[in-house]
Jmol script that loads the backbone (N, CA, C; Angstrom):
load data "model"
ATOM      1  N   MET A   1       0.986  -1.129   0.114  1.00  0.00           N
ATOM      2  CA  MET A   1      -0.151   0.087   0.068  1.00  0.00           C
ATOM      3  C   MET A   1       0.904   1.140   0.028  1.00  0.00           C
ATOM      4  N   SER A   2       0.435   2.263  -0.783  1.00  0.00           N
ATOM      5  CA  SER A   2       1.222   3.567  -0.678  1.00  0.00           C
ATOM      6  C   SER A   2       0.553   4.670   0.146  1.00  0.00           C
ATOM      7  N   ALA A   3       1.521   5.607   0.511  1.00  0.00           N
ATOM      8  CA  ALA A   3       0.978   6.654   1.274  1.00  0.00           C
ATOM      9  C   ALA A   3       1.505   8.008   0.855  1.00  0.00           C
ATOM     10  N   ASN A   4       0.749   9.017   0.948  1.00  0.00           N
ATOM     11  CA  ASN A   4       1.386  10.466   0.536  1.00  0.00           C
ATOM     12  C   ASN A   4       2.030  11.001   1.763  1.00  0.00           C
ATOM     13  N   ILE A   5       3.284  11.203   1.509  1.00  0.00           N
ATOM     14  CA  ILE A   5       4.061  11.907   2.518  1.00  0.00           C
ATOM     15  C   ILE A   5       4.784  13.054   2.127  1.00  0.00           C
ATOM     16  N   SER A   6       5.013  13.957   3.017  1.00  0.00           N
ATOM     17  CA  SER A   6       6.068  15.183   2.644  1.00  0.00           C
ATOM     18  C   SER A   6       7.092  15.201   3.588  1.00  0.00           C
ATOM     19  N   PHE A   7       8.183  15.571   3.308  1.00  0.00           N
ATOM     20  CA  PHE A   7       9.282  15.943   4.330  1.00  0.00           C
ATOM     21  C   PHE A   7      10.168  17.164   4.019  1.00  0.00           C
ATOM     22  N   THR A   8      10.746  17.386   4.963  1.00  0.00           N
ATOM     23  CA  THR A   8      11.802  18.595   5.019  1.00  0.00           C
ATOM     24  C   THR A   8      13.132  18.133   5.763  1.00  0.00           C
ATOM     25  N   PHE A   9      14.237  18.495   5.290  1.00  0.00           N
ATOM     26  CA  PHE A   9      15.509  18.082   5.911  1.00  0.00           C
ATOM     27  C   PHE A   9      16.283  19.227   6.119  1.00  0.00           C
ATOM     28  N   ARG A  10      17.230  19.177   7.030  1.00  0.00           N
ATOM     29  CA  ARG A  10      18.380  20.221   7.370  1.00  0.00           C
ATOM     30  C   ARG A  10      19.700  19.347   7.536  1.00  0.00           C
ATOM     31  N   VAL A  11      20.685  19.764   6.890  1.00  0.00           N
ATOM     32  CA  VAL A  11      21.977  19.191   6.935  1.00  0.00           C
ATOM     33  C   VAL A  11      22.930  20.281   7.658  1.00  0.00           C
ATOM     34  N   THR A  12      23.243  20.158   8.803  1.00  0.00           N
ATOM     35  CA  THR A  12      24.111  21.095   9.431  1.00  0.00           C
ATOM     36  C   THR A  12      25.500  20.616   9.699  1.00  0.00           C
ATOM     37  N   GLY A  13      26.583  21.430  10.323  1.00  0.00           N
ATOM     38  CA  GLY A  13      27.941  20.884  10.480  1.00  0.00           C
ATOM     39  C   GLY A  13      28.714  20.976   9.060  1.00  0.00           C
ATOM     40  N   ILE A  14      28.247  21.815   8.160  1.00  0.00           N
ATOM     41  CA  ILE A  14      29.105  21.983   6.856  1.00  0.00           C
ATOM     42  C   ILE A  14      29.890  23.192   7.100  1.00  0.00           C
ATOM     43  N   GLU A  15      31.445  22.902   6.901  1.00  0.00           N
ATOM     44  CA  GLU A  15      32.329  23.925   7.134  1.00  0.00           C
ATOM     45  C   GLU A  15      32.249  25.141   6.222  1.00  0.00           C
ATOM     46  N   ASP A  16      32.091  25.035   4.844  1.00  0.00           N
ATOM     47  CA  ASP A  16      32.256  26.130   4.059  1.00  0.00           C
ATOM     48  C   ASP A  16      31.288  25.937   2.820  1.00  0.00           C
ATOM     49  N   GLU A  17      31.153  26.822   2.183  1.00  0.00           N
ATOM     50  CA  GLU A  17      30.181  27.063   0.969  1.00  0.00           C
ATOM     51  C   GLU A  17      30.594  25.821  -0.111  1.00  0.00           C
ATOM     52  N   PRO A  18      31.879  25.839  -0.509  1.00  0.00           N
ATOM     53  CA  PRO A  18      32.078  24.713  -1.657  1.00  0.00           C
ATOM     54  C   PRO A  18      31.785  23.146  -1.003  1.00  0.00           C
ATOM     55  N   ARG A  19      31.819  22.924   0.295  1.00  0.00           N
ATOM     56  CA  ARG A  19      31.387  21.651   0.803  1.00  0.00           C
ATOM     57  C   ARG A  19      29.772  21.553   0.820  1.00  0.00           C
ATOM     58  N   ALA A  20      29.267  22.726   1.065  1.00  0.00           N
ATOM     59  CA  ALA A  20      27.771  22.783   1.147  1.00  0.00           C
ATOM     60  C   ALA A  20      27.154  22.505  -0.329  1.00  0.00           C
ATOM     61  N   ARG A  21      27.666  23.172  -1.300  1.00  0.00           N
ATOM     62  CA  ARG A  21      27.445  23.000  -2.668  1.00  0.00           C
ATOM     63  C   ARG A  21      27.717  21.310  -3.164  1.00  0.00           C
ATOM     64  N   ALA A  22      28.792  20.944  -2.418  1.00  0.00           N
ATOM     65  CA  ALA A  22      28.918  19.416  -2.718  1.00  0.00           C
ATOM     66  C   ALA A  22      27.900  18.476  -2.185  1.00  0.00           C
ATOM     67  N   VAL A  23      27.530  18.973  -1.024  1.00  0.00           N
ATOM     68  CA  VAL A  23      26.430  18.275  -0.281  1.00  0.00           C
ATOM     69  C   VAL A  23      24.852  18.391  -1.146  1.00  0.00           C
ATOM     70  N   VAL A  24      24.722  19.557  -1.754  1.00  0.00           N
ATOM     71  CA  VAL A  24      23.543  19.718  -2.570  1.00  0.00           C
ATOM     72  C   VAL A  24      23.694  18.589  -3.732  1.00  0.00           C
ATOM     73  N   GLU A  25      24.713  18.544  -4.419  1.00  0.00           N
ATOM     74  CA  GLU A  25      25.026  17.796  -5.589  1.00  0.00           C
ATOM     75  C   GLU A  25      24.689  16.369  -5.039  1.00  0.00           C
ATOM     76  N   GLU A  26      25.434  16.034  -4.126  1.00  0.00           N
ATOM     77  CA  GLU A  26      25.018  14.518  -3.609  1.00  0.00           C
ATOM     78  C   GLU A  26      23.712  14.063  -3.333  1.00  0.00           C
ATOM     79  N   LEU A  27      22.927  15.322  -2.754  1.00  0.00           N
ATOM     80  CA  LEU A  27      21.517  14.990  -2.299  1.00  0.00           C
ATOM     81  C   LEU A  27      20.849  15.068  -3.558  1.00  0.00           C
ATOM     82  N   ARG A  28      20.966  15.714  -4.619  1.00  0.00           N
ATOM     83  CA  ARG A  28      20.340  15.695  -5.805  1.00  0.00           C
ATOM     84  C   ARG A  28      20.420  14.299  -6.473  1.00  0.00           C
ATOM     85  N   GLU A  29      21.629  13.851  -6.295  1.00  0.00           N
ATOM     86  CA  GLU A  29      21.953  12.289  -6.826  1.00  0.00           C
ATOM     87  C   GLU A  29      20.978  11.341  -6.223  1.00  0.00           C
ATOM     88  N   LEU A  30      20.927  11.524  -4.835  1.00  0.00           N
ATOM     89  CA  LEU A  30      20.025  10.574  -3.894  1.00  0.00           C
ATOM     90  C   LEU A  30      18.479  10.939  -4.531  1.00  0.00           C
ATOM     91  N   MET A  31      18.179  12.086  -4.601  1.00  0.00           N
ATOM     92  CA  MET A  31      16.641  12.298  -4.996  1.00  0.00           C
ATOM     93  C   MET A  31      16.539  11.681  -6.619  1.00  0.00           C
ATOM     94  N   ARG A  32      17.439  11.825  -7.447  1.00  0.00           N
ATOM     95  CA  ARG A  32      17.268  11.029  -8.833  1.00  0.00           C
ATOM     96  C   ARG A  32      17.085   9.687  -8.489  1.00  0.00           C
ATOM     97  N   ASP A  33      18.163   9.138  -7.663  1.00  0.00           N
ATOM     98  CA  ASP A  33      18.054   7.600  -7.710  1.00  0.00           C
ATOM     99  C   ASP A  33      16.648   7.030  -6.918  1.00  0.00           C
ATOM    100  N   GLU A  34      16.197   7.923  -6.076  1.00  0.00           N
ATOM    101  CA  GLU A  34      14.746   7.647  -5.524  1.00  0.00           C
ATOM    102  C   GLU A  34      13.737   7.931  -6.256  1.00  0.00           C
ATOM    103  N   SER A  35      13.835   8.622  -7.534  1.00  0.00           N
ATOM    104  CA  SER A  35      12.866   9.023  -8.576  1.00  0.00           C
ATOM    105  C   SER A  35      11.931   9.977  -8.203  1.00  0.00           C
ATOM    106  N   ILE A  36      12.531  10.994  -7.130  1.00  0.00           N
ATOM    107  CA  ILE A  36      11.809  12.139  -6.852  1.00  0.00           C
ATOM    108  C   ILE A  36      12.617  13.492  -7.082  1.00  0.00           C
ATOM    109  N   GLY A  37      13.533  13.383  -7.998  1.00  0.00           N
ATOM    110  CA  GLY A  37      14.308  14.480  -8.084  1.00  0.00           C
ATOM    111  C   GLY A  37      13.592  15.741  -8.564  1.00  0.00           C
ATOM    112  N   GLY A  38      12.372  15.648  -9.405  1.00  0.00           N
ATOM    113  CA  GLY A  38      11.668  16.704  -9.552  1.00  0.00           C
ATOM    114  C   GLY A  38      10.721  17.401  -8.690  1.00  0.00           C
ATOM    115  N   GLN A  39      10.618  16.625  -7.694  1.00  0.00           N
ATOM    116  CA  GLN A  39       9.736  16.957  -6.610  1.00  0.00           C
ATOM    117  C   GLN A  39      10.358  17.508  -5.227  1.00  0.00           C
ATOM    118  N   VAL A  40      11.602  17.610  -5.216  1.00  0.00           N
ATOM    119  CA  VAL A  40      12.077  18.002  -4.085  1.00  0.00           C
ATOM    120  C   VAL A  40      13.065  19.344  -4.373  1.00  0.00           C
ATOM    121  N   SER A  41      13.146  20.331  -3.589  1.00  0.00           N
ATOM    122  CA  SER A  41      13.873  21.415  -3.773  1.00  0.00           C
ATOM    123  C   SER A  41      14.988  21.484  -2.716  1.00  0.00           C
ATOM    124  N   ILE A  42      16.357  21.778  -3.036  1.00  0.00           N
ATOM    125  CA  ILE A  42      17.248  21.669  -2.188  1.00  0.00           C
ATOM    126  C   ILE A  42      18.068  22.932  -2.254  1.00  0.00           C
ATOM    127  N   GLY A  43      18.508  23.739  -1.176  1.00  0.00           N
ATOM    128  CA  GLY A  43      19.300  24.893  -1.344  1.00  0.00           C
ATOM    129  C   GLY A  43      20.390  25.093  -0.211  1.00  0.00           C
ATOM    130  N   VAL A  44      21.122  26.041  -0.199  1.00  0.00           N
ATOM    131  CA  VAL A  44      22.064  26.362   0.859  1.00  0.00           C
ATOM    132  C   VAL A  44      21.725  27.839   1.503  1.00  0.00           C
ATOM    133  N   GLU A  45      21.978  27.581   2.771  1.00  0.00           N
ATOM    134  CA  GLU A  45      21.898  28.804   3.659  1.00  0.00           C
ATOM    135  C   GLU A  45      22.997  29.094   4.541  1.00  0.00           C
ATOM    136  N   PRO A  46      23.548  30.314   4.572  1.00  0.00           N
ATOM    137  CA  PRO A  46      24.684  30.622   5.626  1.00  0.00           C
ATOM    138  C   PRO A  46      24.127  30.370   7.013  1.00  0.00           C
ATOM    139  N   GLY A  47      24.948  29.732   7.816  1.00  0.00           N
ATOM    140  CA  GLY A  47      24.491  29.621   9.311  1.00  0.00           C
ATOM    141  C   GLY A  47      25.604  29.985  10.259  1.00  0.00           C
ATOM    142  N   CYS A  48      25.250  29.874  11.422  1.00  0.00           N
ATOM    143  CA  CYS A  48      26.289  30.036  12.605  1.00  0.00           C
ATOM    144  C   CYS A  48      27.395  28.990  12.368  1.00  0.00           C
ATOM    145  N   GLY A  49      28.454  29.484  12.222  1.00  0.00           N
ATOM    146  CA  GLY A  49      29.646  28.693  12.273  1.00  0.00           C
ATOM    147  C   GLY A  49      29.711  27.690  11.007  1.00  0.00           C
ATOM    148  N   GLY A  50      29.102  28.056  10.018  1.00  0.00           N
ATOM    149  CA  GLY A  50      29.059  27.099   8.795  1.00  0.00           C
ATOM    150  C   GLY A  50      27.860  27.456   7.978  1.00  0.00           C
ATOM    151  N   HIS A  51      27.698  26.399   7.028  1.00  0.00           N
ATOM    152  CA  HIS A  51      26.441  26.497   6.048  1.00  0.00           C
ATOM    153  C   HIS A  51      25.431  25.226   6.396  1.00  0.00           C
ATOM    154  N   VAL A  52      24.187  25.564   6.026  1.00  0.00           N
ATOM    155  CA  VAL A  52      23.293  24.618   6.314  1.00  0.00           C
ATOM    156  C   VAL A  52      22.512  24.438   4.780  1.00  0.00           C
ATOM    157  N   VAL A  53      22.319  23.067   4.551  1.00  0.00           N
ATOM    158  CA  VAL A  53      21.693  22.618   3.256  1.00  0.00           C
ATOM    159  C   VAL A  53      20.215  22.257   3.859  1.00  0.00           C
ATOM    160  N   THR A  54      19.232  22.720   3.146  1.00  0.00           N
ATOM    161  CA  THR A  54      17.975  22.260   3.410  1.00  0.00           C
ATOM    162  C   THR A  54      17.130  22.118   2.212  1.00  0.00           C
ATOM    163  N   GLY A  55      16.211  21.452   2.585  1.00  0.00           N
ATOM    164  CA  GLY A  55      15.348  20.960   1.361  1.00  0.00           C
ATOM    165  C   GLY A  55      13.958  20.230   1.898  1.00  0.00           C
ATOM    166  N   GLY A  56      13.128  19.857   0.675  1.00  0.00           N
ATOM    167  CA  GLY A  56      11.934  19.161   1.154  1.00  0.00           C
ATOM    168  C   GLY A  56      11.097  19.025  -0.158  1.00  0.00           C
ATOM    169  N   THR A  57      10.089  18.336   0.132  1.00  0.00           N
ATOM    170  CA  THR A  57       9.109  18.042  -1.031  1.00  0.00           C
ATOM    171  C   THR A  57       8.433  19.358  -1.247  1.00  0.00           C
ATOM    172  N   ASP A  58       8.150  19.503  -2.716  1.00  0.00           N
ATOM    173  CA  ASP A  58       7.267  20.848  -3.050  1.00  0.00           C
ATOM    174  C   ASP A  58       5.848  20.483  -2.933  1.00  0.00           C
ATOM    175  N   PHE A  59       5.423  19.181  -2.863  1.00  0.00           N
ATOM    176  CA  PHE A  59       4.127  18.663  -2.610  1.00  0.00           C
ATOM    177  C   PHE A  59       4.045  17.237  -2.129  1.00  0.00           C
ATOM    178  N   PRO A  60       2.999  16.733  -1.538  1.00  0.00           N
ATOM    179  CA  PRO A  60       3.270  15.157  -1.139  1.00  0.00           C
ATOM    180  C   PRO A  60       3.701  14.327  -2.254  1.00  0.00           C
ATOM    181  N   VAL A  61       4.350  13.385  -2.027  1.00  0.00           N
ATOM    182  CA  VAL A  61       4.822  12.374  -2.948  1.00  0.00           C
ATOM    183  C   VAL A  61       4.018  11.025  -2.497  1.00  0.00           C
ATOM    184  N   SER A  62       3.788  10.335  -3.289  1.00  0.00           N
ATOM    185  CA  SER A  62       3.186   8.941  -3.135  1.00  0.00           C
ATOM    186  C   SER A  62       4.343   7.832  -3.091  1.00  0.00           C
ATOM    187  N   VAL A  63       4.458   7.113  -1.899  1.00  0.00           N
ATOM    188  CA  VAL A  63       5.369   6.145  -1.639  1.00  0.00           C
ATOM    189  C   VAL A  63       4.894   4.726  -1.107  1.00  0.00           C
ATOM    190  N   SER A  64       5.284   3.728  -1.922  1.00  0.00           N
ATOM    191  CA  SER A  64       4.908   2.425  -1.550  1.00  0.00           C
ATOM    192  C   SER A  64       5.710   1.972  -0.386  1.00  0.00           C
ATOM    193  N   ARG A  65       4.958   1.240   0.682  1.00  0.00           N
ATOM    194  CA  ARG A  65       5.779   0.637   1.739  1.00  0.00           C
ATOM    195  C   ARG A  65       6.515   1.915   2.654  1.00  0.00           C
ATOM    196  N   ALA A  66       5.804   2.919   2.819  1.00  0.00           N
ATOM    197  CA  ALA A  66       6.245   4.190   3.392  1.00  0.00           C
ATOM    198  C   ALA A  66       6.944   3.748   4.891  1.00  0.00           C
ATOM    199  N   HIS A  67       6.503   3.003   5.498  1.00  0.00           N
ATOM    200  CA  HIS A  67       6.937   2.670   6.986  1.00  0.00           C
ATOM    201  C   HIS A  67       8.288   2.052   6.710  1.00  0.00           C
ATOM    202  N   LEU A  68       8.510   1.430   5.676  1.00  0.00           N
ATOM    203  CA  LEU A  68      10.009   0.922   5.428  1.00  0.00           C
ATOM    204  C   LEU A  68      10.787   1.968   4.747  1.00  0.00           C
ATOM    205  N   TRP A  69      10.350   2.467   3.750  1.00  0.00           N
ATOM    206  CA  TRP A  69      10.958   3.476   2.874  1.00  0.00           C
ATOM    207  C   TRP A  69      11.646   4.662   3.824  1.00  0.00           C
ATOM    208  N   CYS A  70      10.810   5.085   4.606  1.00  0.00           N
ATOM    209  CA  CYS A  70      11.184   6.368   5.310  1.00  0.00           C
ATOM    210  C   CYS A  70      12.594   6.361   6.193  1.00  0.00           C
ATOM    211  N   PRO A  71      12.534   5.246   6.997  1.00  0.00           N
ATOM    212  CA  PRO A  71      13.914   5.099   7.720  1.00  0.00           C
ATOM    213  C   PRO A  71      15.168   4.768   6.947  1.00  0.00           C
ATOM    214  N   GLU A  72      14.774   4.278   5.673  1.00  0.00           N
ATOM    215  CA  GLU A  72      15.874   3.906   4.880  1.00  0.00           C
ATOM    216  C   GLU A  72      16.448   5.120   3.940  1.00  0.00           C
ATOM    217  N   PHE A  73      15.372   5.919   3.769  1.00  0.00           N
ATOM    218  CA  PHE A  73      15.681   7.212   3.089  1.00  0.00           C
ATOM    219  C   PHE A  73      16.455   8.105   4.030  1.00  0.00           C
ATOM    220  N   GLU A  74      16.041   8.139   5.421  1.00  0.00           N
ATOM    221  CA  GLU A  74      17.008   8.952   6.301  1.00  0.00           C
ATOM    222  C   GLU A  74      18.268   8.612   6.398  1.00  0.00           C
ATOM    223  N   LYS A  75      18.530   7.223   6.400  1.00  0.00           N
ATOM    224  CA  LYS A  75      20.035   6.621   6.353  1.00  0.00           C
ATOM    225  C   LYS A  75      20.731   6.961   5.129  1.00  0.00           C
ATOM    226  N   SER A  76      20.144   6.866   3.962  1.00  0.00           N
ATOM    227  CA  SER A  76      20.737   7.386   2.731  1.00  0.00           C
ATOM    228  C   SER A  76      20.999   8.803   2.711  1.00  0.00           C
ATOM    229  N   LEU A  77      20.048   9.569   3.194  1.00  0.00           N
ATOM    230  CA  LEU A  77      20.340  11.142   3.329  1.00  0.00           C
ATOM    231  C   LEU A  77      21.536  11.487   3.875  1.00  0.00           C
ATOM    232  N   ALA A  78      21.817  10.874   5.201  1.00  0.00           N
ATOM    233  CA  ALA A  78      23.013  11.119   5.932  1.00  0.00           C
ATOM    234  C   ALA A  78      24.339  10.515   5.318  1.00  0.00           C
ATOM    235  N   TRP A  79      24.065   9.365   4.658  1.00  0.00           N
ATOM    236  CA  TRP A  79      25.187   8.743   3.856  1.00  0.00           C
ATOM    237  C   TRP A  79      25.568   9.723   2.857  1.00  0.00           C
ATOM    238  N   TYR A  80      24.654  10.026   2.125  1.00  0.00           N
ATOM    239  CA  TYR A  80      25.137  10.867   0.923  1.00  0.00           C
ATOM    240  C   TYR A  80      25.710  12.300   1.392  1.00  0.00           C
ATOM    241  N   ALA A  81      25.179  12.812   2.398  1.00  0.00           N
ATOM    242  CA  ALA A  81      25.694  14.144   2.816  1.00  0.00           C
ATOM    243  C   ALA A  81      27.117  13.975   3.341  1.00  0.00           C
ATOM    244  N   LYS A  82      27.407  12.862   4.191  1.00  0.00           N
ATOM    245  CA  LYS A  82      28.584  12.652   4.762  1.00  0.00           C
ATOM    246  C   LYS A  82      29.615  12.297   3.609  1.00  0.00           C
ATOM    247  N   GLU A  83      29.218  11.974   2.362  1.00  0.00           N
ATOM    248  CA  GLU A  83      30.252  11.636   1.384  1.00  0.00           C
ATOM    249  C   GLU A  83      30.785  13.079   1.041  1.00  0.00           C
ATOM    250  N   ALA A  84      30.097  14.142   0.953  1.00  0.00           N
ATOM    251  CA  ALA A  84      30.647  15.408   0.628  1.00  0.00           C
ATOM    252  C   ALA A  84      31.227  16.107   1.930  1.00  0.00           C
ATOM    253  N   ALA A  85      30.625  15.996   2.940  1.00  0.00           N
ATOM    254  CA  ALA A  85      30.885  16.731   4.129  1.00  0.00           C
ATOM    255  C   ALA A  85      30.998  15.859   5.340  1.00  0.00           C
ATOM    256  N   PRO A  86      31.911  15.106   5.763  1.00  0.00           N
ATOM    257  CA  PRO A  86      31.940  14.111   6.707  1.00  0.00           C
ATOM    258  C   PRO A  86      31.461  14.546   8.246  1.00  0.00           C
ATOM    259  N   SER A  87      31.383  15.843   8.483  1.00  0.00           N
ATOM    260  CA  SER A  87      31.052  16.371   9.676  1.00  0.00           C
ATOM    261  C   SER A  87      29.559  16.671   9.695  1.00  0.00           C
ATOM    262  N   ALA A  88      29.019  16.431   8.601  1.00  0.00           N
ATOM    263  CA  ALA A  88      27.395  16.740   8.452  1.00  0.00           C
ATOM    264  C   ALA A  88      26.766  15.896   9.329  1.00  0.00           C
ATOM    265  N   THR A  89      25.588  16.686   9.910  1.00  0.00           N
ATOM    266  CA  THR A  89      24.440  16.151  10.726  1.00  0.00           C
ATOM    267  C   THR A  89      23.098  16.172  10.032  1.00  0.00           C
ATOM    268  N   CYS A  90      22.316  15.266   9.769  1.00  0.00           N
ATOM    269  CA  CYS A  90      21.024  15.429   9.144  1.00  0.00           C
ATOM    270  C   CYS A  90      19.823  15.335  10.035  1.00  0.00           C
ATOM    271  N   ALA A  91      18.772  15.983   9.858  1.00  0.00           N
ATOM    272  CA  ALA A  91      17.490  15.894  10.549  1.00  0.00           C
ATOM    273  C   ALA A  91      16.512  15.968   9.447  1.00  0.00           C
ATOM    274  N   VAL A  92      15.524  14.882   9.634  1.00  0.00           N
ATOM    275  CA  VAL A  92      14.435  14.810   8.843  1.00  0.00           C
ATOM    276  C   VAL A  92      12.946  14.941   9.400  1.00  0.00           C
ATOM    277  N   GLU A  93      11.986  15.880   9.014  1.00  0.00           N
ATOM    278  CA  GLU A  93      10.851  15.963   9.604  1.00  0.00           C
ATOM    279  C   GLU A  93       9.743  15.419   8.472  1.00  0.00           C
ATOM    280  N   TRP A  94       9.030  14.512   9.000  1.00  0.00           N
ATOM    281  CA  TRP A  94       7.834  13.956   8.062  1.00  0.00           C
ATOM    282  C   TRP A  94       6.438  14.447   8.391  1.00  0.00           C
ATOM    283  N   SER A  95       5.793  14.424   7.413  1.00  0.00           N
ATOM    284  CA  SER A  95       4.327  14.654   7.539  1.00  0.00           C
ATOM    285  C   SER A  95       3.576  13.769   6.705  1.00  0.00           C
ATOM    286  N   HIS A  96       2.422  13.464   7.134  1.00  0.00           N
ATOM    287  CA  HIS A  96       1.477  12.622   6.389  1.00  0.00           C
ATOM    288  C   HIS A  96       0.072  13.251   6.165  1.00  0.00           C
ATOM    289  N   PRO A  97       0.003  13.950   5.123  1.00  0.00           N
ATOM    290  CA  PRO A  97      -1.000  15.060   4.930  1.00  0.00           C
ATOM    291  C   PRO A  97      -2.525  14.156   4.768  1.00  0.00           C
ATOM    292  N   ASP A  98      -2.569  13.055   4.322  1.00  0.00           N
ATOM    293  CA  ASP A  98      -3.778  12.221   4.603  1.00  0.00           C
ATOM    294  C   ASP A  98      -4.358  11.976   5.832  1.00  0.00           C
ATOM    295  N   GLU A  99      -3.297  11.878   6.891  1.00  0.00           N
ATOM    296  CA  GLU A  99      -3.769  11.461   8.347  1.00  0.00           C
ATOM    297  C   GLU A  99      -4.021  12.937   9.034  1.00  0.00           C
ATOM    298  N   GLU A 100      -3.745  14.063   8.330  1.00  0.00           N
ATOM    299  CA  GLU A 100      -3.983  15.269   9.167  1.00  0.00           C
ATOM    300  C   GLU A 100      -5.167  15.741   9.138  1.00  0.00           C
ATOM    301  N   HIS A 101      -6.210  15.161   8.362  1.00  0.00           N
ATOM    302  CA  HIS A 101      -7.638  15.733   8.176  1.00  0.00           C
ATOM    303  C   HIS A 101      -8.452  15.321   9.348  1.00  0.00           C
TER     304      HIS A 101
END
end "model"
wireframe off; spacefill off
backbone 0.3
color backbone group
């Protein structure tokens, strides 16, 4: 069974802008691998003591077996981010629009 989900994420602990841009490219690759590349926006913000990469779905996406996919996606997000910035820390927030009515 599939579910409609939305998510936002924040990647912190990135030392400089070139590394932040590299994180963005890694995460774009992940989104393409997950077939949601055209449905997720990703950007860079300057933060205290470094840069922050933020992103999220532009609208809810339909995911099969979301209860299994979501935890695996979080692990992949962290892995891809750490490929470009080993000190990166990731946080994901999920919402389930169909359940919020």
